[in-house]
C-alpha positions in Angstrom: 3.1 -87.2 -30.5 4.3 -90.1 -32.6 1.4 -92.0 -34.1 1.2 -95.7 -33.4 -1.1 -98.3 -35.0 -0.6 -101.4 -33.0 -3.0 -101.1 -30.0 -4.5 -103.9 -27.9 -4.9 -104.9 -24.3 -1.7 -107.0 -24.3 0.5 -104.4 -25.9 0.9 -102.1 -22.9 1.8 -105.1 -20.7 4.4 -106.2 -23.1 5.9 -102.6 -23.2 6.2 -102.6 -19.4 7.9 -106.0 -19.5 5.1 -107.8 -17.7 4.6 -110.1 -20.6 6.8 -111.3 -23.5 5.3 -111.5 -26.9 5.2 -114.1 -29.6 4.1 -111.5 -32.1 7.5 -111.6 -33.9 6.9 -115.3 -34.5 3.5 -114.6 -36.0 4.7 -111.7 -38.2 7.7 -113.7 -39.5 5.2 -116.2 -41.0 3.3 -113.5 -43.0 3.8 -113.9 -46.7 5.3 -117.4 -46.3 2.1 -119.5 -45.7 -0.1 -119.4 -48.7 -3.7 -120.3 -48.1 -6.7 -120.1 -50.5 -8.6 -116.8 -50.2 -12.0 -118.4 -50.2 -14.0 -117.0 -47.3 -11.4 -114.4 -46.5 -12.0 -110.7 -47.0 -11.4 -109.5 -50.6 -8.4 -107.5 -49.4 -6.5 -110.8 -49.4 -6.7 -110.7 -53.2 -5.8 -107.1 -53.3 -2.6 -107.8 -51.4 -1.8 -111.0 -53.3 -1.9 -109.3 -56.7 0.2 -106.3 -55.5 -2.8 -103.9 -56.1 -2.6 -102.9 -52.4 -1.6 -99.2 -52.0 -0.6 -99.6 -48.3 -2.9 -96.8 -47.1 -3.5 -98.7 -43.8 -7.3 -98.1 -43.7 -8.0 -101.8 -43.2 -5.6 -101.8 -40.3 -7.3 -98.8 -38.8 -10.8 -100.2 -38.9 -10.2 -103.9 -38.1 -11.4 -104.8 -34.6 -8.9 -107.6 -34.4 -5.9 -105.7 -35.9 -5.6 -108.6 -38.4 -4.5 -106.7 -41.5 -1.0 -105.4 -41.0 1.0 -102.9 -43.1 4.5 -103.3 -41.8 6.5 -100.1 -41.0 10.0 -101.7 -41.1 12.6 -102.0 -43.8 11.8 -103.4 -47.3 13.8 -106.1 -49.0 14.8 -104.6 -52.3 17.6 -107.0 -53.0 15.6 -108.9 -55.7 12.9 -106.4 -56.6 13.7 -102.7 -56.5 10.1 -101.7 -56.5 9.2 -104.1 -53.6 7.1 -102.5 -50.8 5.3 -103.0 -47.6 1.8 -104.0 -48.6 -1.0 -105.3 -46.5 -0.7 -108.7 -45.1 -3.5 -110.6 -43.4 -3.1 -112.5 -40.2 -5.1 -115.7 -40.4 -5.6 -118.5 -37.9 -2.8 -120.6 -39.4 -0.2 -117.9 -38.5 -0.9 -118.5 -34.7 0.0 -122.1 -34.7 2.1 -123.0 -31.6 1.7 -119.5 -30.2 1.1 -119.1 -26.5 -2.2 -117.1 -26.1 -1.1 -116.1 -22.6 2.0 -114.4 -24.0 0.7 -112.7 -27.1 -2.4 -111.2 -28.5 -4.1 -113.8 -30.7 -5.8 -111.7 -33.3 -6.5 -113.5 -36.6 -9.0 -112.4 -39.1 -12.6 -113.2 -38.0 -14.2 -112.5 -41.4 -16.2 -109.5 -40.3 -15.4 -107.9 -43.7 -15.2 -104.3 -42.3 -12.0 -103.9 -44.2 -13.8 -104.4 -47.5 -15.9 -101.4 -47.0 -12.9 -99.1 -46.6 -10.3 -100.4 -49.1 -9.8 -97.8 -51.9 -8.9 -100.5 -54.4 -12.1 -102.4 -53.8 -14.0 -99.2 -54.1 -12.7 -98.4 -57.6 -11.4 -95.2 -59.2 -13.1 -92.1 -60.6 -13.8 -91.8 -64.3 -13.3 -88.1 -64.4 -11.2 -86.9 -61.4 -12.1 -83.2 -62.2 -15.8 -83.4 -62.1 -16.2 -82.6 -58.4 -14.1 -79.4 -58.2 -16.1 -76.6 -56.6 -13.2 -74.0 -56.4 -9.9 -73.9 -58.1 -7.2 -71.3 -57.3 -3.6 -70.8 -56.3 -2.4 -69.5 -53.0 0.6 -69.3 -50.6 1.0 -68.7 -46.9 1.7 -65.2 -45.8 3.7 -66.2 -42.7 5.1 -69.7 -43.3 7.8 -70.9 -45.6 7.3 -74.2 -47.5 8.2 -76.1 -50.7 5.3 -74.8 -52.8 3.5 -72.1 -50.9 3.1 -73.9 -47.5 -0.7 -73.9 -47.9 -1.2 -77.3 -46.2 0.8 -76.2 -43.2 -1.1 -72.9 -43.1 -4.5 -74.6 -43.2 -3.6 -76.9 -40.3 -1.9 -74.2 -38.2 -4.8 -71.8 -38.6 -7.5 -74.5 -37.9 -5.6 -75.7 -34.8 -5.2 -72.2 -33.5 -9.0 -71.6 -33.8 -9.9 -74.9 -32.3 -11.7 -76.0 -35.5 -9.7 -79.3 -35.3 -8.2 -81.1 -32.3 -5.3 -82.7 -34.1 -3.8 -83.2 -37.5 -2.0 -86.4 -38.9 0.9 -85.9 -41.2 4.5 -87.1 -41.9 7.7 -85.6 -40.7 11.3 -86.4 -41.6 14.7 -86.1 -39.9 18.0 -85.0 -41.4 18.5 -88.4 -43.0 15.1 -88.1 -44.7 13.7 -91.0 -42.5 10.0 -90.4 -42.1 7.4 -91.2 -39.5 3.7 -90.4 -38.9 2.9 -87.8 -36.3 -0.2 -86.5 -34.6 0.0 -82.8 -34.3 -1.8 -81.0 -31.6 0.3 -77.8 -31.3 -0.2 -75.3 -34.1 3.5 -74.3 -34.1 4.6 -77.9 -34.7 2.9 -78.4 -38.1 5.7 -76.6 -39.9 7.9 -79.6 -39.1 5.9 -81.6 -41.7 6.4 -79.1 -44.5 8.1 -80.2 -47.7 7.4 -83.1 -49.9 9.1 -86.4 -48.9 8.2 -88.7 -51.8 8.5 -91.8 -49.5 5.6 -93.7 -48.2 4.1 -94.3 -44.7 0.7 -95.9 -44.0 -0.8 -92.7 -42.6 -4.4 -93.9 -42.2 -3.2 -96.9 -40.1 -2.1 -94.4 -37.4 -5.8 -93.7 -36.8 -6.3 -97.2 -35.4 -5.6 -96.0 -31.8 -7.9 -93.0 -32.2 -10.6 -95.3 -33.6 -10.3 -97.9 -30.9 -10.0 -95.4 -28.0 -13.6 -95.9 -26.9 -13.1 -99.7 -26.3 -9.5 -99.9 -25.3 -9.0 -98.9 -21.7 -5.4 -98.0 -22.3 -6.2 -95.5 -25.0 -8.9 -93.5 -23.1 -6.9 -90.3 -23.3 -7.3 -90.3 -27.0 -11.0 -89.9 -26.8 -10.5 -86.1 -26.5 -9.5 -86.0 -30.2 -12.9 -85.7 -31.9 -12.1 -83.4 -34.8 -9.2 -84.9 -36.8 -7.6 -83.6 -40.0 -5.6 -85.9 -42.1 -3.0 -85.1 -44.9 -2.3 -87.9 -47.4 -1.7 -88.9 -51.0 -4.7 -90.0 -53.2 -5.0 -93.5 -51.9 -4.9 -92.3 -48.3 -7.4 -89.6 -49.0 -9.7 -92.3 -50.6 -9.3 -94.6 -47.7 -10.0 -91.8 -45.2 -13.1 -90.9 -47.2 -14.5 -94.4 -46.8 -13.3 -94.7 -43.2 -15.2 -91.4 -42.4 -18.4 -93.2 -43.1 -17.6 -95.5 -40.1 -15.6 -93.0 -38.0 -17.2 -89.6 -37.7 -14.3 -87.9 -36.0 -12.5 -87.4 -39.3 -13.3 -83.7 -39.9 -11.1 -82.7 -42.8 -9.2 -84.7 -45.5 -6.5 -82.8 -47.4 -5.2 -84.8 -50.4 -1.9 -84.2 -52.2 -1.4 -84.4 -55.9 0.8 -87.4 -56.5 2.1 -89.3 -59.5 3.9 -92.0 -57.4 5.8 -92.7 -54.3 8.8 -94.7 -53.3 9.8 -97.0 -50.4 12.1 -95.4 -47.9 14.8 -98.0 -48.6 15.0 -97.4 -52.4 15.0 -93.6 -52.0 17.8 -93.6 -49.3 20.0 -96.4 -50.6 19.5 -96.3 -54.4 17.9 -93.2 -55.8 19.7 -90.5 -54.0 23.2 -91.9 -53.3 23.6 -94.1 -56.5 21.5 -92.5 -59.2 21.9 -88.9 -58.1 25.3 -89.3 -56.5 24.4 -87.2 -53.5 24.8 -87.9 -49.7 21.3 -88.0 -48.3 22.3 -85.9 -45.4 23.2 -83.0 -47.7 19.8 -83.0 -49.4 17.7 -79.9 -48.7 14.9 -80.4 -51.2 13.5 -83.1 -53.6 11.1 -82.4 -56.4 9.6 -83.8 -59.6 9.4 -80.9 -62.1 9.1 -80.7 -65.9 9.9 -84.3 -66.5 12.8 -84.5 -64.1 13.6 -85.8 -60.6 15.5 -83.0 -58.9 17.6 -83.1 -55.8 19.0 -79.9 -54.3 21.8 -79.4 -51.8 23.4 -76.2 -50.5 26.1 -76.6 -53.2 24.4 -78.0 -56.3 21.2 -79.1 -58.0 21.1 -82.5 -59.8 18.4 -83.9 -61.9 17.6 -87.0 -64.0 14.7 -87.8 -66.3 11.7 -89.2 -64.4 11.8 -92.3 -66.6 15.1 -93.3 -64.9 13.5 -93.5 -61.4 9.8 -94.2 -62.2 10.3 -98.0 -62.5 11.5 -97.9 -58.8 8.2 -96.6 -57.5 6.3 -99.0 -55.2 4.4 -101.8 -57.0 1.1 -100.6 -55.7 1.6 -97.1 -57.2 1.7 -98.7 -60.7 -2.0 -99.4 -60.4 -3.2 -96.1 -59.1 -5.7 -94.1 -61.3 -6.1 -91.1 -59.1 -3.6 -88.1 -59.6 -5.3 -85.2 -57.8 -6.8 -86.9 -54.7 -10.4 -87.0 -56.0 -11.9 -88.1 -52.6 -10.3 -85.4 -50.5 -12.1 -82.4 -49.3 -9.3 -80.1 -50.4 -6.5 -81.2 -52.9 -3.2 -79.4 -52.9 -0.1 -79.6 -55.2 2.3 -77.5 -57.2 1.3 -78.5 -60.7 -0.6 -75.8 -62.6 0.5 -72.7 -60.6 3.7 -70.6 -60.6 6.7 -71.5 -58.6 6.2 -70.7 -54.9 2.5 -71.1 -55.1 0.2 -74.0 -54.3 -2.6 -75.3 -56.6 -5.8 -75.8 -54.5 -8.9 -77.7 -55.5 -11.8 -77.5 -53.2 -14.0 -80.6 -53.8 -16.6 -80.8 -51.0 -18.8 -78.5 -48.9 -16.7 -79.5 -45.9 -13.5 -78.4 -47.7 -15.1 -75.1 -48.6 -16.3 -74.5 -45.1 -12.9 -75.0 -43.5 -10.9 -73.2 -46.1 -13.1 -70.1 -45.5 -12.0 -70.3 -41.8 -8.3 -70.2 -42.6 -6.2 -67.0 -42.1 -3.0 -65.8 -43.7 -3.3 -67.3 -47.1 -2.7 -65.0 -50.1 -4.7 -65.9 -53.2 -3.7 -64.9 -56.7 -6.1 -63.9 -59.5 -3.9 -65.7 -62.0 -5.9 -68.8 -63.2 -4.7 -72.4 -62.6 -3.3 -74.1 -65.7 -5.9 -76.8 -65.5 -4.8 -78.3 -68.8 -1.4 -79.0 -67.4 -2.9 -80.8 -64.4 -5.1 -82.8 -66.8 -2.2 -83.7 -69.0 -0.3 -85.1 -66.1 -3.4 -86.9 -64.8 -3.9 -88.5 -68.2 -0.2 -89.5 -68.3 -0.6 -91.3 -65.0 -3.7 -93.1 -66.2 -2.0 -94.1 -69.4 1.2 -95.4 -67.7 -0.8 -97.2 -64.9 -3.3 -98.8 -67.3 -5.0 -101.9 -66.0 -8.5 -103.3 -66.3 -9.6 -102.4 -62.7 -13.3 -102.6 -63.8 -12.8 -106.2 -64.7 -11.1 -106.8 -61.4 -14.0 -105.1 -59.6 -16.6 -107.2 -61.4 -14.7 -110.5 -60.8 -14.0 -109.7 -57.1 -17.4 -108.5 -56.2 -19.2 -111.0 -58.4 -17.6 -113.9 -56.5 -19.4 -115.0 -53.3 -21.5 -111.9 -53.5 -24.4 -113.2 -51.4 -22.0 -113.4 -48.4 -21.3 -109.7 -48.6 -24.6 -107.6 -48.5 -22.9 -104.7 -50.2 -21.6 -106.8 -53.2 -24.5 -105.8 -55.4 -24.0 -102.2 -54.5 -20.4 -102.3 -55.5 -21.2 -104.0 -58.8 -23.8 -101.4 -59.6 -21.4 -98.6 -58.9 -18.7 -99.8 -61.4 -18.6 -97.1 -64.1 -18.7 -98.1 -67.8 -15.6 -97.9 -69.9 -15.0 -94.4 -71.3 -15.5 -94.0 -75.1 -12.3 -94.7 -77.1 -10.5 -91.6 -78.3 -10.9 -90.7 -82.0 -8.0 -92.1 -84.1 -6.8 -91.2 -87.5 -7.1 -93.7 -90.3 -4.1 -96.0 -90.6 -2.3 -95.8 -94.0 -2.6 -99.0 -96.1 -0.2 -101.7 -95.3 0.9 -100.2 -91.9 1.8 -102.6 -89.1 0.2 -102.5 -85.7 2.2 -100.9 -83.1 4.1 -103.1 -80.6 2.3 -103.2 -77.3 4.1 -101.5 -74.4 5.8 -103.9 -72.0 
């Protein structure tokens, strides 16, 4: 079942041709009508400064469907790292719109989105301090890019009825991706393999979240135990969303350095930089400092530094490499080829992993230092003063938001500076990185 995120009473009538929508007119105005962010949810600032990670959690929780993360093409003609970030529908966007032909759903300042935005929640100081269990494994029955552990977890839990559905991403032969809700254990293998392009996975839970109040989505009420697979920002958003939506049963986070818009991957990175027809690609990977593309005939690679600047703008502000807020984190770094690195972070993750069959575990320890090295590299390259942003954003108009003081209190202090060797006399300061 393909996941959709734009529910509403009017939408089914439009699909049946009973009504025509002015929604395209509204969406065409997004991003072109600047208005002061005073009084608006603080996600307006997150989007304006390109800090938005496009996880889609704000879209999932909003009762009005006012925040929108577009799923369509991205204009990369001027900025190669452009991406579909969150855009907020305000009252001004609905000027001259016929309310009898479209769903008029501007932001009503309920601020629910502020509680679930991972950027407004901040980042962990030590993303390894909540690991309960650390080991490498691979599926005994499934084939995958790095051990197929995620597919095996979902397949096993669906077979046992421990979860009702799982949300993940699939691709076609052209590497075009979409979000899918899996209910059949045999179907989860279609999501295997890393895609490196981005979809707002959490936004797809909007219909599941609104099922109780939307008469057209009553069939979705049956999904009460949901598993979600996502990159760090999506795992973080899901973690916050779970506090308001108790049907999220399990969050599996992926280890992630960065991701790319589908447009830049399919039109620039693979055909132009790698010189490969996207339809011939069997596997993509980031490994040992290189971006690697494999076909049936050849393997091509370029240094990561060649493609890293093309990552989505929001990825350049992320300070989470290992999906700190997931129940279980999975990746390939730190374990041998063909095996998955698995970090169990919560009691929930431990409970469900113990219910999974057909995973082979190795006694060989994880190379945690390698994982830490890459995490530190991400933190260094994506350096920005997110603590100052948090203090500014939550300190402004704090009395309006009852949780403002709570957020300010939870902002961690700066870590101690690393020890540095004495500079030789007369040495010049290093040029700051651009």
